[in-house]
N, C-alpha and C positions, 0 to 999 in steps of 0.2 A: 189868190189867196195861197194856193198851194205853193208857190215860189216863196211867200212871204214865211208861211210855217217852215218851209225848209231852212231858210234863212236864220230863224228865229231858232230851230232845233240845232243848227250849226253853230251857232254863236253864243247862246246863253243857256241852252237844255244842258243839264248836268244829272249824274247818277251817283249817290254815294256809295261807300263800300257795301252798305246794309240795303241797297237797292231802293232806296227813296228817289224818284224822280222830282227834279224841280227845276225852276227857270230863275237864274240870278248869278250873282257872283259865286266866287269859290266857297264862302262861308256864311252867305246871307240869301234868304228869301223874304221877299214881303208879302204881307197878307194880300195886299192890292192885287197880286199876280195870281192868287188862287181862283180868279174868275176863268184862268186858262182852262181849268178842268172841265167847266160847262162849255166853254168854246170848242174844245176839242170834240166834245160829246155831241154838241148841236151840229158841229160840221160833218160828224160821220154820217148824218141823215143824207147829205147831199153830195156824196162822193162815189165813185165805184166800191165795189164790195171789199176787195182787197185793202184799200186805203180806208175804208169806213172801219174795218176791224182794227186797224193800226190806230186811227183817231181814238176810236172809243176806248181802246186799252190805254193810250196816253192819257185821255181824260181821267180814267179810273184812277192812274198811278198818281197824276199830279193832286188829284183830290185825297188820296190815300195819305200823302206827304201832308198836305195841309190840315186834315182832319187829326193826324198823328200831333202835329204840332199843338193843336187845341188840347187835346186829351193829355198831353204831357205837362201841362201846366197844374199847379195844384187846385185852380179854380174851375178848369174845364173851359176857360175863356180863350179865345184864339189870341196870339201874342202879333203885335203889330209887325215885328220882325223876328226872325229865328234862324239858326244854324242848322241847316238839314243834316248836317254830318253829327249833330247830338241827339238826335230823335231817340236814340236808344238808352239815352240817360234816363234816371228815374223821374227828374223833373228838370225841364229845359230852363234855360236862363229867362229873366225877369224882362218884360217889355210892356207897353201900353196895350189897351184894347179901347177902340174908339167906336164899337157897335157896327163895325163894317160889314157888308152884305156879301161880299166876293164868295166865301165859302157856302153859305146858304144857298146862293145862286147856283153853283156847281153841283150842290147836292139836288137840287131841284131838278135841274136838267137830267143828272144821271139817273134819279129815281124815275122821270117821265120817260125817259128812252129806254132803260133796263127793266124797270118795274121791280128793282130788286129792293126789298123792304128793308135791307141794312142802311139806306139813305134816309129812310124816314126815321128810323130809330137813331142814327148820328144826328139828324136834324133835332129830334126831340132832346137828346142829350144836349146839345147846344143851346135849345130854348130853355131848359130848365137851369143850366149854368147862368145864362144871360139874366135870368129872373131871380135867382137866388143871389147874385153878386152885384147887379147893376141896377135893380129895381129900386126906387126911391118911394118915401110914404106919399108924396105927393101925387103919385101915380105915373109919373115918368120913369125914364131911365137914363143912366149916368154912364160916360166913358170911365175906364179906370187907368191909373198909370202905372199899375204894376199887377199882371195878370196872377202873380204868386202871392199878392197881398191885396186883394181888392177892397176889403172892408177899410183898410187904412190908406187907400189912395184913390179915393173917389173924387174925381174931376168936376163934377157938378155941371156937365155939358151933356146935352143930347143932339147930335147930328141930325139934320133932316133927313139924310139917306137912310136912318135906322128905321124911320116909318115907312118912308117911300120906297125902301129896297129891301132891307134885312126882313122886315116884317111881312112885307108883300110876298116875297119868296118863301118865307115860312109857311103863310097862310095856302100858297099855291101848292107848296109840298104836300100838305094834308088835305087838299080838296080832292074831289074826284077827278082824275086825269083827263075826262072829257070836258071838264070846264077849263076855258082858254086853253084848248087843245094846241099843241105845237103844230099841228097841221093846218090850223087856222090864224094863229097868231103869231107874232114876234115881239120881242121885247128889246128895247133900245138900251143904251148904256147905263140910263138911269132908272130902267125896271118900267118905262112907260110902255103899255101893250099898243100894238098897230095890228090891224086886221090885215092879213096876207091877200094881196089883191090877186085876182084869178088873172090866167094868161088869156083867157078869151075877151 
């Protein structure tokens, strides 16, 4: 794992002149990559102290970049792709939003591991934006084609991962941290919980 992380950091980790850390090409980060904030945070629980601090800080930095991309759209919805070098712009470029879970996943892990209420507040802001711009009268939620014009670009599709992952991580974010404790449970890539087996 450590070797893989080192190669990842050597090959695709970058930092903008405004200190936004991201994973991707020179001028592009995908929302899918925002899971990495949670990955680093979770990994910080299983390594030595010095590396733990490094991993946790890296998780916070990547999640900061991802959250900034969401809050720099006129809707507060997270863009599918964004240019991290433009995160100081008032409004970033338009992009679709497909109700993806990766940023909520990282927020969940960072809240559980740090206890910092900032992550719950950020999660609540995201939930409000999703409800305001993606909720449909029939009771479901829709992806949007343009995060800067969500009402005019509703796509009429609700991906299964929205309920299985995005809403599950949102629910867990606001649950008592003792519920499905990270000491007892691990979540796979589709957010299905598995009880951690004891070593005995």
